[in-house]
VEXSE-569525 format. One line per 2 residues: their letters; for each residue x, y, z of N, C-alpha, C, O. Coordinates in nm, 3 decimals, padded with zeros to 5 digits. Atoms other than C-alpha are relative to their C-alpha. Layout:
<atoms>
a) X Y Z X Y Z X Y Z X Y Z  ...
</atoms>
This chain:
<atoms>
kt) 00.010 00.143 -00.090 02.669 04.664 -01.710 -00.022 -00.071 -00.118 -00.047 -00.020 -00.227  00.035 00.100 00.091 02.625 04.344 -01.887 -00.156 -00.091 00.052 -00.168 -00.139 00.165
it) 00.104 00.082 -00.056 02.273 04.163 -01.872 00.003 -00.163 -00.075 00.009 -00.179 -00.197  -00.012 00.108 00.073 02.285 03.801 -01.939 -00.129 -00.078 00.016 -00.184 -00.081 00.127
lr) 00.126 00.077 00.035 01.975 03.576 -02.070 00.064 -00.127 00.023 00.147 -00.173 -00.056  00.010 00.140 -00.020 01.990 03.248 -01.917 -00.110 -00.081 -00.046 -00.228 -00.050 -00.026
qs) 00.087 00.083 00.070 01.844 02.950 -02.112 -00.099 -00.037 00.100 -00.070 -00.037 00.219  00.119 00.017 -00.085 01.508 02.862 -01.970 -00.032 -00.140 -00.011 -00.001 -00.206 -00.109
gt) 00.069 00.156 00.001 01.344 02.519 -01.878 -00.094 00.003 -00.097 -00.128 00.107 -00.155  00.100 00.001 00.080 01.093 02.380 -02.083 -00.129 -00.101 00.020 -00.130 -00.219 00.057
qf) 00.168 00.080 -00.049 00.709 02.268 -02.045 -00.082 -00.035 -00.109 -00.077 00.027 -00.215  00.120 00.056 00.083 00.428 02.078 -02.215 -00.144 00.030 00.066 -00.203 -00.062 00.124
vg) 00.083 00.003 -00.070 00.141 02.245 -02.087 -00.138 00.036 -00.076 -00.123 00.058 -00.196  00.130 -00.055 00.074 -00.232 02.343 -02.196 -00.035 -00.049 -00.131 -00.087 -00.160 -00.147
sg) 00.055 00.053 00.127 -00.295 02.321 -02.551 00.151 -00.064 -00.090 00.152 -00.107 -00.206  -00.124 00.045 00.058 00.099 02.224 -02.605 00.029 -00.160 00.043 00.137 -00.212 00.018
va) -00.004 00.128 -00.077 00.052 01.883 -02.435 00.036 -00.095 -00.116 00.010 -00.047 -00.226  00.007 00.112 00.095 00.129 01.563 -02.646 -00.097 -00.066 -00.021 -00.143 -00.136 00.069
kt) 00.124 00.065 00.041 -00.146 01.437 -02.826 00.022 -00.119 -00.105 00.128 -00.102 -00.165  00.020 00.091 00.136 -00.190 01.150 -03.093 -00.133 00.003 -00.114 -00.249 00.040 -00.097
yk) 00.098 -00.060 00.127 -00.371 01.172 -03.422 -00.010 -00.150 -00.101 00.094 -00.204 -00.136  -00.022 00.040 00.114 -00.506 00.920 -03.680 -00.082 00.065 -00.107 -00.187 00.125 -00.081
dn) 00.025 -00.097 00.115 -00.569 01.070 -04.008 -00.083 00.138 00.084 -00.205 00.151 00.074  00.021 -00.128 -00.049 -00.604 01.413 -03.808 -00.128 -00.016 00.096 -00.193 00.084 00.127
te) 00.083 00.000 -00.111 -00.842 01.301 -03.565 00.066 -00.038 00.128 00.139 -00.135 00.106  -00.058 00.011 -00.119 -00.715 01.291 -03.187 -00.085 -00.140 00.002 -00.204 -00.162 -00.021
ca) 00.021 00.145 -00.043 -00.697 00.906 -03.100 00.121 -00.031 00.060 00.235 00.016 00.061  -00.144 00.022 -00.090 -00.525 00.704 -02.871 -00.022 -00.171 -00.027 00.043 -00.238 00.053
nf) 00.029 00.110 00.027 -00.645 00.356 -03.009 00.046 -00.037 -00.159 -00.015 00.024 -00.247  -00.045 00.006 00.078 -00.448 00.215 -03.289 00.000 -00.149 -00.047 -00.054 -00.227 00.032
ta) 00.007 00.132 00.031 -00.399 -00.123 -03.492 00.158 00.012 -00.047 00.216 00.120 -00.041  -00.100 00.011 00.025 -00.061 -00.270 -03.621 00.027 00.088 -00.140 00.135 00.146 -00.155
gd) -00.031 -00.039 00.128 -00.089 -00.139 -03.973 00.015 00.183 -00.001 00.073 00.235 -00.097  00.035 -00.122 -00.035 -00.159 00.241 -03.841 00.158 00.103 -00.030 00.275 00.068 -00.040
ti) -00.143 -00.063 -00.009 00.079 00.537 -03.871 -00.060 00.097 00.088 -00.165 00.151 00.052  00.049 -00.070 -00.144 00.044 00.745 -03.485 00.068 00.122 -00.056 00.183 00.119 -00.101
tv) -00.076 -00.114 00.014 00.099 01.106 -03.550 00.009 00.073 00.134 -00.084 00.090 00.212  -00.008 -00.084 -00.164 00.217 01.295 -03.242 00.017 00.143 -00.041 00.072 00.171 -00.148
ra) 00.002 -00.158 00.005 00.184 01.688 -03.204 00.024 00.028 00.162 -00.029 -00.014 00.265  -00.027 -00.062 -00.181 00.347 01.875 -02.894 00.036 00.126 -00.037 00.070 00.149 -00.153
tp) -00.055 -00.134 00.012 00.435 02.232 -02.848 00.083 00.034 00.120 00.031 00.071 00.225  -00.051 -00.037 -00.127 00.708 02.289 -02.620 -00.003 00.184 00.052 00.004 00.265 -00.040
ta) -00.011 -00.100 00.004 00.705 02.623 -02.433 00.129 00.044 00.125 00.180 -00.040 00.199  -00.094 -00.031 -00.120 00.953 02.810 -02.187 -00.071 00.017 00.147 -00.178 00.077 00.156
tg) 00.054 -00.001 -00.114 00.894 02.771 -01.810 00.040 00.139 00.071 -00.026 00.197 00.158  -00.027 -00.146 -00.069 01.096 03.101 -01.729 00.070 -00.025 00.133 00.082 00.063 00.218
aa) -00.074 00.036 -00.113 01.300 02.877 -01.461 00.109 -00.088 -00.063 00.114 -00.133 -00.177  -00.105 00.101 00.016 01.607 02.674 -01.430 -00.020 -00.118 -00.052 -00.086 -00.198 00.014
pr) 00.000 00.159 00.049 01.637 02.359 -01.661 00.021 -00.123 00.021 00.098 -00.158 00.110  -00.003 00.177 -00.040 01.619 02.002 -01.651 00.074 -00.048 -00.094 00.070 00.024 -00.194
ka) -00.051 00.079 00.095 01.828 01.757 -01.855 -00.119 -00.116 -00.063 -00.197 -00.177 00.011  00.083 00.104 00.072 01.628 01.525 -02.089 00.102 -00.105 -00.060 00.205 -00.075 -00.121
ar) -00.115 00.109 00.055 01.798 01.177 -02.174 -00.011 -00.010 -00.129 -00.103 00.031 -00.200  -00.043 00.013 00.158 01.950 01.085 -02.500 -00.087 -00.116 -00.036 -00.120 -00.208 00.039
lq) 00.066 00.141 00.037 01.762 00.848 -02.710 00.091 -00.084 -00.095 00.202 -00.049 -00.134  -00.069 00.112 00.080 01.863 00.542 -02.916 -00.071 -00.041 -00.129 -00.194 -00.036 -00.134
gg) 00.096 00.051 00.101 01.767 00.409 -03.250 00.018 00.019 -00.114 00.109 00.096 -00.145  -00.077 00.001 00.146 01.788 00.366 -03.606 -00.046 00.137 -00.111 -00.017 00.138 -00.230
fg) 00.023 -00.133 00.036 01.653 00.730 -03.690 00.119 00.109 00.043 00.201 00.101 00.135  -00.105 -00.115 00.000 01.857 01.058 -03.748 -00.018 00.047 00.149 -00.131 00.049 00.200
ep) 00.035 -00.046 -00.132 01.927 01.193 -03.390 -00.049 00.152 -00.049 -00.002 00.224 -00.138  00.013 -00.132 -00.003 01.758 01.498 -03.350 00.098 00.129 00.055 00.171 00.113 00.153
aa) -00.093 -00.066 -00.021 01.943 01.822 -03.349 -00.041 00.113 00.088 -00.152 00.105 00.141  00.086 -00.142 -00.122 01.880 02.169 -03.120 -00.098 00.062 -00.037 -00.106 00.116 -00.147
gq) 00.146 -00.018 00.063 01.554 02.250 -03.137 -00.080 -00.044 -00.056 -00.186 00.015 -00.076  00.074 00.104 00.037 01.436 01.940 -03.288 -00.073 -00.069 00.111 -00.043 -00.062 00.230
ma) 00.074 00.105 -00.090 01.178 01.690 -03.146 -00.022 -00.129 -00.038 -00.055 -00.135 -00.156  -00.009 00.127 00.036 01.169 01.334 -03.168 -00.095 -00.116 00.058 -00.116 -00.063 00.167
vs) 00.063 00.090 -00.056 00.954 01.034 -03.049 00.054 -00.154 00.056 00.099 -00.230 -00.029  -00.073 00.145 -00.048 01.078 00.708 -02.858 -00.114 -00.080 00.084 -00.218 -00.035 00.131
vd) 00.098 00.099 -00.073 00.910 00.409 -02.698 00.119 -00.065 00.080 00.225 -00.080 00.020  -00.131 00.066 -00.085 01.152 00.248 -02.430 00.105 00.070 -00.046 00.185 -00.007 -00.098
st) -00.136 -00.066 00.038 01.425 00.487 -02.518 00.062 -00.019 -00.126 00.177 00.015 -00.153  -00.044 00.042 00.144 01.441 00.366 -02.872 -00.070 00.079 -00.077 -00.184 00.043 -00.106
qv) 00.057 -00.078 00.114 01.360 00.635 -03.109 -00.089 -00.086 -00.141 -00.061 -00.183 -00.211  00.093 00.092 00.103 01.070 00.546 -03.346 -00.057 00.126 -00.098 -00.156 00.092 -00.164
se) 00.029 -00.115 00.078 01.021 00.903 -03.540 00.143 00.053 -00.054 00.251 00.038 00.003  -00.098 -00.074 00.032 01.235 01.099 -03.760 -00.022 00.133 00.090 -00.124 00.157 00.154
aa) -00.010 -00.074 -00.070 01.348 01.395 -03.609 -00.107 00.120 -00.056 -00.149 00.112 -00.171  00.126 -00.121 00.089 01.074 01.741 -03.669 00.067 00.150 00.079 00.105 00.176 00.193
sa) -00.008 -00.144 -00.057 01.139 02.092 -03.632 -00.132 00.073 00.015 -00.229 00.016 -00.034  00.107 -00.067 -00.021 00.884 02.333 -03.542 -00.082 00.064 -00.096 -00.013 00.121 -00.180
ga) 00.078 -00.014 00.082 00.613 02.420 -03.735 -00.012 00.193 00.004 00.058 00.260 00.080  00.001 -00.136 00.009 00.510 02.802 -03.824 -00.093 00.071 00.143 -00.085 00.186 00.187
dg) 00.071 -00.025 -00.119 00.269 02.798 -03.519 00.052 -00.039 00.137 -00.008 -00.025 00.244  -00.108 00.033 -00.112 00.569 02.666 -03.294 -00.049 -00.143 00.050 00.014 -00.202 00.137
sy) -00.009 00.166 -00.041 00.414 02.304 -03.260 00.101 -00.075 -00.109 00.146 -00.022 -00.211  -00.059 00.090 00.032 00.598 02.012 -03.360 -00.090 -00.120 -00.053 -00.171 -00.156 00.033
tm) 00.066 00.121 00.038 00.433 01.694 -03.581 00.077 -00.086 -00.016 00.163 -00.057 -00.098  -00.077 00.111 00.084 00.597 01.361 -03.620 -00.082 -00.124 -00.018 -00.183 -00.144 00.050
tv) 00.091 00.149 -00.004 00.461 01.021 -03.710 00.080 -00.113 00.022 00.200 -00.119 -00.006  -00.083 00.110 -00.052 00.550 00.700 -03.583 -00.107 -00.113 -00.057 -00.230 -00.106 -00.063
sa) 00.086 00.126 00.034 00.453 00.350 -03.716 -00.050 -00.082 00.127 00.026 -00.105 00.221  00.046 00.053 -00.136 00.232 00.175 -03.456 00.061 -00.147 -00.052 00.031 -00.232 00.031
ad) -00.031 00.156 -00.028 00.392 -00.178 -03.579 00.180 00.028 00.070 00.244 -00.056 00.134  -00.133 -00.016 -00.077 00.756 00.020 -03.473 -00.035 -00.026 00.172 00.037 -00.101 00.238
vl) 00.047 00.028 -00.123 00.564 00.033 -03.121 -00.018 -00.107 00.045 00.015 -00.113 00.163  00.021 00.098 -00.026 00.477 -00.284 -03.101 00.125 -00.114 00.006 00.134 -00.216 00.074
rq) -00.142 00.101 -00.007 00.835 -00.443 -03.184 00.051 00.070 00.100 00.070 -00.004 00.196  -00.108 -00.083 -00.102 01.022 -00.189 -02.964 -00.015 00.031 00.145 00.071 00.052 00.231
gq) 00.079 -00.021 -00.102 00.791 -00.139 -02.712 -00.080 -00.114 00.097 -00.145 -00.208 00.052  00.053 00.098 -00.092 00.677 -00.321 -02.385 -00.146 00.065 00.058 -00.151 00.181 00.101
kg) 00.140 -00.075 -00.089 00.288 -00.259 -02.240 00.046 00.028 00.129 00.144 -00.013 00.192  -00.006 -00.026 -00.196 00.240 -00.116 -01.885 -00.092 -00.122 00.015 -00.135 -00.207 -00.063
qd) 00.119 00.072 -00.066 00.014 -00.283 -01.658 -00.114 00.027 -00.052 -00.189 -00.068 -00.071  00.102 -00.006 00.052 -00.250 -00.104 -01.802 -00.044 -00.032 -00.151 -00.144 00.002 -00.215
gk) 00.035 00.018 00.143 -00.228 -00.226 -02.126 00.022 00.087 -00.117 -00.028 00.065 -00.227  -00.036 -00.092 00.052 -00.085 00.063 -02.264 00.148 00.012 -00.062 00.227 -00.058 00.001
ft) -00.148 -00.042 00.031 00.258 00.176 -02.446 00.000 00.157 00.010 -00.083 00.227 -00.046  -00.083 -00.131 -00.010 00.425 00.501 -02.361 00.085 00.056 -00.082 00.204 00.027 -00.086
lt) -00.098 -00.072 00.093 00.544 00.723 -02.617 00.074 00.101 00.098 00.018 00.138 00.202  -00.081 -00.100 -00.073 00.808 00.962 -02.475 00.031 00.099 -00.161 00.078 00.068 -00.270
vk) -00.033 -00.096 00.119 00.812 01.297 -02.693 00.124 00.079 00.058 00.111 00.118 00.174  -00.130 -00.075 -00.054 01.157 01.473 -02.631 00.040 00.143 -00.101 00.059 00.150 -00.222
fv) -00.073 -00.139 00.080 01.272 01.838 -02.728 00.107 00.040 00.044 00.120 00.086 00.158  -00.176 -00.020 -00.022 01.662 01.885 -02.760 00.036 00.108 00.024 00.036 00.175 -00.079
en) -00.030 -00.128 -00.005 01.777 02.205 -02.603 00.065 00.050 -00.093 00.142 -00.015 -00.163  -00.039 -00.087 00.077 01.855 02.479 -02.786 00.072 00.119 00.095 00.093 00.098 00.215
nn) -00.087 -00.148 -00.050 02.044 02.852 -02.695 -00.110 00.027 00.128 -00.076 00.043 00.245  00.063 -00.079 -00.082 01.721 02.959 -02.539 -00.102 -00.084 00.087 -00.164 -00.034 00.181
ma) 00.087 00.077 -00.095 01.518 02.655 -02.401 00.087 -00.128 00.025 00.172 -00.173 -00.052  -00.065 00.139 -00.062 01.640 02.347 -02.215 -00.073 -00.118 -00.066 -00.185 -00.115 -00.118
ga) 00.061 00.107 00.083 01.598 02.007 -02.351 -00.117 -00.048 00.121 -00.092 -00.031 00.241  00.081 00.084 -00.099 01.291 01.823 -02.171 -00.085 -00.085 -00.078 -00.072 -00.081 -00.200
et) 00.097 00.107 00.064 01.015 01.544 -02.257 -00.098 -00.014 00.087 -00.097 00.013 00.207  00.156 00.048 -00.044 00.667 01.433 -02.199 -00.057 -00.124 -00.041 00.032 -00.179 -00.104
tv) 00.029 00.147 -00.005 00.492 01.097 -02.234 -00.149 00.068 -00.067 -00.186 00.186 -00.069  00.131 00.012 00.013 00.141 01.017 -02.371 00.007 -00.156 -00.071 00.095 -00.201 -00.144
kv) 00.016 00.125 -00.003 -00.010 00.659 -02.386 -00.104 -00.018 -00.131 -00.190 00.059 -00.173  00.057 00.095 00.132 -00.136 00.435 -02.690 -00.007 -00.109 00.020 00.090 -00.179 00.047
tv) 00.027 00.151 00.060 -00.300 00.131 -02.740 00.006 -00.014 -00.144 -00.042 00.062 -00.228  -00.002 00.067 00.143 -00.229 -00.058 -03.044 -00.004 -00.153 00.024 00.053 -00.217 00.113
vp) 00.044 00.121 -00.009 -00.355 -00.375 -03.109 00.078 -00.111 -00.138 00.056 -00.077 -00.254  -00.061 00.063 00.071 -00.150 -00.644 -03.298 -00.084 -00.077 -00.096 -00.184 -00.133 -00.051
dp) 00.062 00.068 00.107 -00.268 -00.800 -03.634 -00.018 -00.181 00.083 00.052 -00.234 00.169  -00.010 00.157 -00.059 -00.382 -01.183 -03.558 00.075 -00.060 -00.081 00.103 -00.013 -00.191
lt) -00.076 00.103 00.031 -00.176 -01.492 -03.615 -00.085 -00.085 -00.033 -00.127 -00.140 00.069  00.090 00.081 00.018 -00.419 -01.714 -03.800 00.023 -00.132 -00.070 00.126 -00.141 -00.137
ad) -00.058 00.146 00.057 -00.420 -02.099 -03.920 00.045 00.046 -00.148 00.160 00.017 -00.182  -00.005 -00.035 00.150 -00.431 -01.965 -04.284 00.113 00.036 -00.034 00.153 00.035 -00.151
mv) -00.159 -00.085 00.029 -00.090 -01.806 -04.246 00.094 -00.102 00.026 00.202 -00.087 -00.032  -00.088 00.110 00.000 00.080 -02.129 -04.139 00.001 -00.119 -00.092 -00.106 -00.179 -00.097
tl) -00.032 00.115 00.091 00.202 -02.406 -04.390 00.113 -00.070 00.036 00.219 -00.018 00.073  -00.090 00.079 -00.014 00.377 -02.713 -04.355 00.022 -00.030 -00.123 -00.067 00.005 -00.200
sa) -00.003 00.042 00.113 00.530 -02.863 -04.654 -00.066 -00.116 -00.031 -00.093 -00.142 -00.148  00.019 00.131 00.024 00.410 -03.201 -04.598 -00.094 -00.032 00.154 -00.043 -00.005 00.263
ag) 00.071 00.015 -00.109 00.100 -03.310 -04.349 00.073 -00.141 00.110 00.053 -00.167 00.228  -00.073 00.129 -00.087 00.329 -03.643 -04.252 00.080 -00.057 -00.075 00.080 -00.012 -00.190
ai) -00.075 00.092 00.049 00.566 -03.888 -04.353 00.001 -00.162 00.020 -00.087 -00.220 00.084  00.010 00.168 -00.003 00.646 -04.272 -04.379 00.155 -00.013 00.059 00.254 00.039 00.006
yn) -00.109 00.037 -00.077 00.910 -04.399 -04.128 00.131 -00.024 -00.056 00.131 -00.143 -00.087  -00.150 00.041 00.077 01.273 -04.427 -04.281 00.129 -00.017 00.097 00.237 -00.066 00.064
ga) -00.122 00.003 -00.100 01.496 -04.404 -03.980 00.085 00.128 00.001 00.171 00.135 00.088  -00.023 -00.141 00.005 01.587 -04.016 -04.087 -00.081 00.081 00.057 -00.197 00.044 00.070
eq) 00.057 -00.072 -00.024 01.494 -03.716 -03.951 -00.072 00.059 -00.114 -00.015 00.107 -00.211  00.104 -00.096 00.118 01.192 -03.567 -04.166 -00.049 00.088 00.043 -00.167 00.061 00.064
kp) 00.040 -00.109 -00.053 01.143 -03.221 -04.027 -00.072 00.074 -00.133 -00.009 00.086 -00.238  00.085 -00.074 00.105 00.878 -03.036 -04.252 00.046 00.147 00.016 00.079 00.202 00.121
ai) -00.044 -00.141 -00.014 00.965 -02.685 -04.363 -00.138 00.050 00.051 -00.237 -00.023 00.041  00.099 -00.074 -00.071 00.720 -02.432 -04.183 00.017 00.156 -00.074 00.122 00.221 -00.072
tv) -00.003 -00.125 00.042 00.609 -02.107 -04.365 -00.116 00.058 00.057 -00.226 00.006 00.073  00.065 -00.052 -00.074 00.476 -01.854 -04.199 -00.044 00.157 -00.124 00.048 00.222 -00.173
kg) 00.009 -00.107 00.119 00.309 -01.564 -04.465 -00.102 00.100 00.087 -00.183 00.054 00.167  00.112 -00.113 -00.029 00.109 -01.219 -04.374 -00.016 00.091 -00.102 00.068 00.177 -00.127
gg) 00.063 -00.079 00.114 -00.084 -01.063 -04.657 00.121 -00.047 -00.129 00.163 00.035 -00.210  -00.050 00.054 00.117 00.125 -01.295 -04.902 00.153 00.019 -00.004 00.216 -00.001 -00.108
va) -00.106 -00.029 -00.028 00.444 -01.208 -04.761 00.103 -00.081 00.080 00.059 -00.069 00.195  -00.095 00.104 -00.111 00.733 -01.455 -04.562 00.020 00.098 00.133 00.090 00.199 00.135
lt) -00.047 -00.072 -00.098 00.729 -01.335 -04.230 00.131 -00.065 00.096 00.167 -00.177 00.059  -00.158 00.041 -00.058 01.072 -01.396 -03.987 -00.030 -00.040 00.091 -00.120 00.019 00.152
eg) -00.004 00.086 -00.115 01.101 -01.640 -03.726 00.071 00.085 00.085 00.161 00.148 00.029  -00.030 -00.047 -00.117 01.186 -01.486 -03.396 -00.011 00.188 -00.008 00.037 00.268 00.071
td) 00.017 -00.153 -00.013 01.088 -01.123 -03.498 -00.141 00.025 -00.028 -00.195 00.127 00.014  00.177 -00.007 00.020 00.698 -01.192 -03.624 -00.043 -00.134 00.063 -00.160 -00.136 00.100
yd) 00.057 00.120 -00.061 00.669 -01.552 -03.482 00.115 -00.094 00.068 00.235 -00.079 00.048  -00.110 00.100 -00.076 00.844 -01.827 -03.269 -00.066 -00.125 -00.004 -00.189 -00.132 00.005
it) 00.044 00.164 00.048 00.807 -02.214 -03.334 00.048 -00.079 00.135 00.161 -00.067 00.182  -00.037 00.112 -00.093 00.809 -02.472 -03.061 -00.074 -00.132 -00.045 -00.188 -00.145 -00.091
cg) 00.075 00.144 00.036 00.752 -02.838 -03.115 00.007 -00.090 00.156 00.078 -00.071 00.255  00.011 00.070 -00.103 00.644 -03.099 -02.883 00.108 -00.126 00.022 00.197 -00.147 -00.061
sq) -00.117 00.077 -00.024 00.853 -03.383 -02.717 00.035 -00.130 -00.085 00.128 -00.205 -00.059  -00.022 00.097 00.061 00.808 -03.628 -02.984 00.108 00.059 -00.090 00.112 00.182 -00.099
df) -00.080 -00.063 00.120 01.091 -03.582 -03.267 -00.048 -00.064 -00.164 -00.135 -00.143 -00.201  00.013 00.013 00.157 01.101 -03.604 -03.635 00.070 -00.118 -00.077 00.098 -00.114 -00.196
tn) -00.042 00.103 00.036 01.237 -03.929 -03.663 -00.046 -00.125 00.037 -00.029 -00.223 -00.035  00.071 00.117 -00.026 01.061 -04.176 -03.488 -00.156 -00.008 -00.022 -00.220 00.096 -00.004
ag) 00.151 00.015 00.012 00.691 -04.304 -03.556 -00.053 00.079 00.107 -00.012 00.067 00.223  00.101 -00.094 -00.091 00.442 -04.048 -03.394 -00.065 00.095 -00.024 -00.086 00.099 -00.145
tv) 00.041 -00.130 00.056 00.290 -03.738 -03.419 00.045 00.138 00.069 00.016 00.153 00.188  -00.059 -00.116 -00.055 00.454 -03.395 -03.353 -00.100 00.111 00.012 -00.159 00.143 -00.092
qi) 00.065 -00.120 00.023 00.258 -03.093 -03.239 00.124 00.120 -00.017 00.229 00.132 00.045  -00.074 -00.140 00.030 00.408 -02.767 -03.377 -00.112 00.113 -00.003 -00.219 00.125 -00.064
tv) 00.082 -00.090 -00.028 00.305 -02.464 -03.233 00.058 00.158 -00.044 00.154 00.206 00.016  -00.027 -00.147 00.055 00.344 -02.111 -03.404 -00.045 00.101 00.111 -00.148 00.077 00.173
tg) 00.057 -00.135 -00.110 00.303 -01.782 -03.160 00.065 00.114 -00.048 00.186 00.135 -00.046  -00.022 -00.134 00.019 00.288 -01.449 -03.276 00.076 00.077 00.075 00.076 00.051 00.195
kg) -00.073 -00.066 -00.051 00.507 -01.210 -03.192 00.026 00.155 -00.047 00.016 00.158 -00.169  -00.021 -00.100 00.069 00.584 -00.828 -03.257 -00.099 00.062 -00.038 -00.155 00.126 00.052
iy) 00.122 -00.067 00.020 00.305 -00.691 -03.448 -00.094 -00.130 -00.018 -00.209 -00.098 -00.050  00.119 00.092 00.016 00.111 -01.045 -03.471 00.010 -00.053 00.162 00.097 -00.051 00.249
ag) 00.044 00.054 -00.175 -00.062 -01.199 -03.144 -00.093 -00.136 -00.062 -00.187 -00.147 -00.140  00.149 00.126 00.010 -00.241 -01.531 -03.157 00.102 -00.128 -00.005 00.221 -00.106 -00.024
tv) -00.071 00.109 -00.002 -00.120 -01.915 -03.140 -00.083 -00.070 -00.091 -00.205 -00.058 -00.103  00.041 00.087 00.109 -00.151 -02.165 -03.418 00.073 -00.141 00.027 00.191 -00.149 00.060
kk) -00.056 00.145 -00.041 -00.105 -02.560 -03.367 -00.002 -00.049 -00.126 -00.087 -00.006 -00.205  00.027 00.039 00.092 -00.035 -02.752 -03.628 00.070 -00.171 00.011 00.179 -00.179 00.068
tf) -00.089 00.135 -00.042 00.069 -03.174 -03.625 00.047 -00.064 -00.133 -00.021 -00.062 -00.236  -00.042 00.095 00.080 00.276 -03.388 -03.828 00.013 -00.131 00.062 00.030 -00.149 00.183
ai) 00.025 00.130 -00.045 00.255 -03.737 -03.807 00.111 -00.085 -00.106 00.126 -00.060 -00.225  -00.096 00.096 00.046 00.526 -04.014 -03.888 -00.021 -00.133 00.012 00.064 -00.213 -00.028
</atoms>
């Protein structure tokens, strides 16, 4: 007779549930500059398997028997293999969570921890919630090339520079700029509003007078 061992389903229970850590201390609250460590241990259910969703993102796709972390279907960790004790440890940049994820109604981000099926165990996923506080966008980070200009009939829009930690930030990724209804050609005062996004939060208002 032939005995066939079929692939088992996979579960995350007991000490194997996904948990997040900061500096080896279990933690669910982070800031934009933190590294989030995620640990989980998948075990066999002994029952028929369920299929897990495929991840997308810029990291290497996890192979059979490996795990990875995603936020809103975007992979935000490198693939990890099991340690000697059967657990998996993955690291995630809190900044990537802010850039790629969307807060739930509870104000938290949901990290999805995925196990890729192998011959013995089916693919499965579990979730863990974290809070990530963005860095503040402050007035000293926003600089105009000039405070104003004298009317000359031509457009005189100032250059707007936004820096964080001395490094130039990227418009559209780190902040957005909006200007009031007044143009940069005619005499008047233009209100310039810089709003943080991604890993930055807050609003800075500047004025430019012609």
